[in-house]
C-alpha positions as CSV (number, residue, x, y, z in Angstrom):
1,M,12.9,-13.7,75.0
2,K,13.6,-13.5,71.3
3,D,13.7,-9.9,69.9
4,L,10.1,-8.8,69.4
5,K,10.7,-7.2,66.0
6,E,12.6,-10.2,64.8
7,A,9.6,-12.4,65.8
8,I,7.1,-10.2,64.0
9,V,9.3,-10.0,60.9
10,S,9.7,-13.8,60.9
11,A,5.9,-14.3,61.3
12,I,5.0,-11.9,58.5
13,A,7.5,-13.6,56.2
14,Y,6.1,-17.0,57.1
15,I,2.6,-15.9,56.3
16,E,3.7,-14.6,52.9
17,Q,5.5,-17.8,52.1
18,N,2.5,-19.9,53.1
19,L,-0.6,-18.0,51.7
20,Y,-1.6,-21.2,49.9
21,N,-1.4,-23.3,53.0
22,K,-3.3,-23.5,56.2
23,I,-1.7,-21.3,58.9
24,S,-2.5,-21.7,62.6
25,L,-1.3,-19.8,65.6
26,D,0.6,-23.0,66.6
27,D,2.4,-22.9,63.2
28,L,3.4,-19.3,63.7
29,S,4.5,-19.9,67.3
30,E,6.7,-22.8,66.3
31,H,8.2,-20.9,63.4
32,T,9.0,-17.8,65.4
33,G,10.0,-19.4,68.7
34,V,7.6,-17.2,70.6
35,S,4.7,-18.5,72.7
36,K,1.2,-18.3,71.2
37,Y,0.1,-16.0,74.1
38,Y,2.9,-13.4,73.5
39,L,2.7,-13.6,69.7
40,H,-1.0,-13.0,69.8
41,R,-0.6,-10.1,72.3
42,I,2.3,-8.4,70.5
43,F,0.5,-8.4,67.1
44,K,-2.9,-7.4,68.5
45,S,-1.4,-4.6,70.5
46,L,0.5,-3.2,67.6
47,T,-2.0,-3.5,64.8
48,G,-5.4,-3.7,66.4
49,E,-6.1,-7.1,64.9
50,S,-5.1,-10.7,65.7
51,I,-2.3,-12.3,63.7
52,I,-4.9,-14.9,62.4
53,E,-7.2,-12.1,61.2
54,Y,-4.2,-10.5,59.5
55,T,-3.3,-13.8,57.9
56,Q,-6.8,-14.4,56.6
57,G,-6.9,-10.8,55.2
58,R,-3.7,-11.4,53.3
59,K,-5.1,-14.7,51.9
60,L,-8.3,-13.1,50.8
61,T,-6.5,-10.1,49.3
62,S,-4.2,-12.4,47.4
63,S,-7.1,-14.4,46.1
64,I,-8.4,-11.4,44.2
65,N,-5.8,-12.0,41.6
66,E,-7.2,-15.5,40.8
67,L,-10.8,-14.2,40.8
68,L,-10.1,-11.4,38.3
69,N,-7.2,-12.8,36.2
70,T,-8.0,-16.6,35.9
71,D,-10.9,-18.8,35.1
72,M,-10.4,-20.9,38.2
73,R,-13.6,-22.1,39.9
74,I,-14.3,-20.4,43.2
75,I,-14.1,-23.8,45.0
76,D,-10.6,-24.3,43.6
77,I,-9.5,-20.9,44.7
78,A,-10.9,-21.6,48.2
79,L,-9.0,-24.9,48.4
80,N,-5.9,-23.2,46.9
81,Y,-5.8,-20.8,49.9
82,G,-6.3,-23.4,52.6
83,F,-10.0,-23.1,53.1
84,D,-11.7,-26.4,53.8
85,Y,-14.9,-25.5,52.0
86,E,-16.1,-23.2,49.3
87,Q,-18.7,-21.7,51.5
88,S,-16.1,-20.9,54.2
89,Y,-14.1,-18.9,51.7
90,I,-17.2,-17.1,50.4
91,R,-18.4,-16.2,53.9
92,A,-14.9,-14.9,54.9
93,F,-14.6,-13.0,51.7
94,K,-18.0,-11.3,52.1
95,K,-17.3,-10.5,55.8
96,F,-13.9,-8.9,54.9
97,F,-14.8,-7.0,51.7
98,G,-18.5,-6.6,51.9
99,H,-19.1,-8.5,48.6
100,T,-19.0,-12.1,47.5
101,P,-16.3,-13.4,45.2
102,L,-18.8,-13.9,42.5
103,K,-19.9,-10.2,42.8
104,L,-16.3,-9.1,42.4
105,R,-15.8,-11.4,39.4
106,S,-18.9,-10.3,37.6
107,D,-18.9,-6.6,38.5
108,N,-15.2,-5.8,38.9
109,M,-15.3,-2.4,37.2
110,S,-17.6,-0.7,39.7
111,L,-16.4,-2.1,43.1
112,S,-13.9,-0.6,45.5
113,L,-12.4,-2.8,48.1
114,I,-10.2,-2.0,51.1
115,I,-7.5,-4.7,50.9
116,K,-4.9,-6.0,53.4
117,E,-1.4,-5.3,52.2
118,K,1.7,-6.8,53.8
119,I,2.9,-4.9,56.8
120,N,6.0,-2.8,56.2
121,T,8.3,-4.2,58.9
122,K,10.7,-1.2,58.5
123,D,8.1,0.8,60.5
124,I,8.5,-1.4,63.5
125,L,11.0,-0.4,66.2
126,S,12.0,-2.9,69.0
127,V,13.9,-1.9,72.1
128,E,14.7,-4.1,75.1
129,N,11.7,-6.4,75.1
130,S,9.4,-3.6,73.9
131,I,8.0,-2.6,70.5
132,T,6.2,0.2,68.7
133,Y,4.6,0.6,65.3
134,N,3.0,3.3,63.1
135,P,1.3,6.3,64.8
136,Q,-2.4,7.2,65.0
137,F,-3.9,10.7,64.9
138,V,-6.2,11.9,67.6
139,F,-8.0,15.1,68.3
140,K,-8.4,15.7,72.1
141,Q,-10.4,18.5,73.6
142,K,-9.2,20.7,76.4
143,F,-8.5,18.9,79.7
144,N,-7.0,19.5,83.1
145,L,-4.2,17.8,85.0
146,I,-3.0,18.0,88.6
147,G,0.3,16.6,89.6
148,T,3.8,17.2,91.1
149,K,6.1,19.3,88.9
150,H,9.8,18.5,88.8
151,K,12.8,20.2,87.1
152,I,15.0,17.5,85.5
153,L,17.8,17.3,82.9
154,S,16.5,16.1,79.6
155,K,19.4,13.6,79.6
156,S,19.2,12.7,83.3
157,G,19.4,9.0,82.8
158,D,17.1,6.1,82.8
159,K,15.2,6.3,86.1
160,T,14.7,9.9,87.1
161,A,11.2,10.6,85.6
162,N,10.2,7.0,86.4
163,A,11.0,7.4,90.1
164,F,8.9,10.6,90.3
165,G,6.1,8.9,88.5
166,R,6.0,5.9,90.9
167,E,6.1,8.3,93.9
168,F,3.2,10.2,92.6
169,F,1.0,7.3,91.4
170,Y,1.4,5.2,94.6
171,K,1.8,7.8,97.3
172,Q,0.5,11.2,96.3
173,R,-2.4,10.9,93.8
174,S,-4.8,9.8,96.5
175,K,-4.7,13.4,97.8
176,I,-6.5,14.5,94.6
177,T,-10.3,14.4,95.1
178,N,-11.7,14.9,91.6
179,I,-9.8,12.5,89.4
180,T,-11.8,11.6,86.3
181,K,-9.9,8.4,85.3
182,E,-8.8,6.5,88.4
183,N,-6.4,4.0,86.7
184,V,-4.8,6.5,84.2
185,Y,-1.4,8.0,84.6
186,F,-0.2,11.1,82.7
187,G,3.4,12.0,82.4
188,Y,3.5,15.6,81.2
189,T,6.8,17.0,79.8
190,D,7.2,20.7,79.2
191,W,10.3,22.1,77.5
192,S,9.0,25.7,76.9
193,E,11.7,27.0,79.3
194,D,14.4,24.6,78.2
195,Q,17.8,26.1,79.2
196,N,20.9,24.0,79.3
197,G,18.9,20.8,78.9
198,I,16.5,21.5,81.7
199,I,12.9,20.4,81.2
200,Y,9.9,20.0,83.5
201,Y,8.3,16.6,84.2
202,M,4.9,16.4,85.8
203,P,3.5,13.0,86.9
204,S,-0.3,13.8,87.0
205,A,-3.9,12.7,86.9
206,E,-6.7,14.1,84.8
207,V,-9.3,16.0,86.9
208,S,-12.7,17.5,86.3
209,S,-11.5,21.0,87.3
210,L,-8.6,23.0,88.9
211,E,-10.7,24.3,91.8
212,S,-9.1,22.1,94.4
213,I,-5.3,21.6,94.1
214,P,-3.6,19.8,97.0
215,E,-0.7,21.5,98.7
216,G,2.6,20.9,97.0
217,M,0.9,20.1,93.6
218,V,0.2,22.2,90.5
219,G,-2.7,22.3,88.1
220,I,-2.5,23.0,84.3
221,S,-5.1,23.2,81.6
222,I,-4.1,21.5,78.3
223,P,-5.7,23.3,75.2
224,A,-7.5,21.4,72.5
225,H,-5.0,19.9,70.0
226,K,-4.5,17.5,67.2
227,Y,-2.0,14.8,68.2
228,V,0.2,12.2,66.7
229,V,0.1,9.2,69.1
230,F,2.7,6.5,69.2
231,K,1.8,3.3,71.1
232,F,4.6,1.5,72.9
233,V,4.1,-2.1,74.1
234,G,6.4,-3.6,76.7
235,F,6.5,-7.1,78.2
236,F,7.3,-5.9,81.7
237,S,5.5,-3.9,84.4
238,P,4.8,-0.2,83.7
239,D,6.9,0.5,86.9
240,N,9.9,-0.7,84.9
241,I,9.5,1.7,82.0
242,N,12.7,3.8,81.9
243,G,14.2,6.7,80.0
244,R,15.9,4.4,77.5
245,H,12.5,3.0,76.4
246,V,10.9,6.4,76.0
247,G,14.0,7.9,74.5
248,R,14.1,5.4,71.7
249,L,10.4,5.8,71.1
250,L,11.0,9.6,70.8
251,V,13.7,8.9,68.2
252,Q,11.2,6.9,66.3
253,M,8.7,9.8,66.6
254,Y,11.1,12.6,65.6
255,S,13.7,11.3,63.2
256,R,11.7,8.6,61.5
257,W,8.3,10.1,61.3
258,I,7.6,13.7,62.4
259,F,10.4,15.4,60.6
260,K,9.5,13.7,57.4
261,S,5.7,13.8,57.7
262,G,4.6,17.2,56.6
263,Y,3.8,18.2,60.2
264,K,5.5,20.2,62.9
265,F,5.2,20.5,66.7
266,A,2.2,22.6,67.6
267,D,3.3,23.2,71.2
268,T,6.2,22.8,73.6
269,F,4.9,19.8,75.5
270,R,4.0,16.1,75.1
271,F,2.5,13.6,77.5
272,E,2.7,9.9,78.2
273,Y,-0.6,8.1,78.9
274,I,-0.8,4.8,80.7
275,D,-4.0,3.0,81.6
276,N,-3.0,0.8,84.5
277,S,-6.1,-1.3,84.2
278,M,-4.6,-2.7,81.0
279,S,-1.3,-3.5,82.7
280,K,0.1,-6.6,84.3
281,D,3.4,-7.6,85.9
282,N,4.6,-8.7,82.5
283,Y,2.8,-6.3,80.1
284,C,2.2,-2.6,79.7
285,E,1.0,-0.1,77.1
286,L,2.3,3.4,76.9
287,Y,1.0,6.1,74.5
288,V,3.1,9.2,73.7
289,Y,0.9,12.2,72.6
290,Q,2.7,14.9,70.6
291,P,0.7,18.1,69.5
292,I,1.2,18.6,65.8
293,E,0.0,21.0,63.0
294,D,0.5,21.2,59.3
295,I,3.7,22.8,58.1
């Protein structure tokens, strides 16, 4: 498959070059060389909106210039941006901004609009048929995990943590009787006792309490925290996520964002979160949660 970042960059450039033309998913697929299905899935997973919704938002945002700085008729602006009818443009504009084009044109000094700016493609990282984008912030209350704890080298290769994770999810988690989210996997990493590159990795499940811990497993309580959360999208099974994927994601987190963000680590752990109900043989979503606090 074509490099995913290259495909997104190409699609965004095409949209910008064709704001005054009709743009369909077929057009974008043909231009990028990526199937409609994958292009839609990639973009939706990364941004939370479809690529067609993004395209329309860019068109509507761009049209503000004509509304405020020219005497063009609204029907001409609509046709100029590829809308078939004036009313189609007006409905889309009101749905997106909460006001009609005429309202903006007649009352532009008092309105405040949330506009759709071009995506900064420098914030996209693509690694081996996987891709990640800007982080989100989440506050998560205290919760409990039960799992199997393993001592591993922080640079132990691509498959060590993944092998422990598969063993737990498919063969051991069924021993836990009070799991709160049946399809969700937590990969908890603790470096509080890091010596000579040794860390602890704990494949685990969220539980309602720590009162019943199966033999050979451990339970931990995670305190309430504010987290920065990076979403990682891969076009392969979650069973095939490896250390290289997560490692490159961590590079994105640390060197490209956290160290320049005005935040610092709030604790000596992080965890991976995978909802397997969202996964398929050729698709997975992995979230990395890092506790943070203001510097």
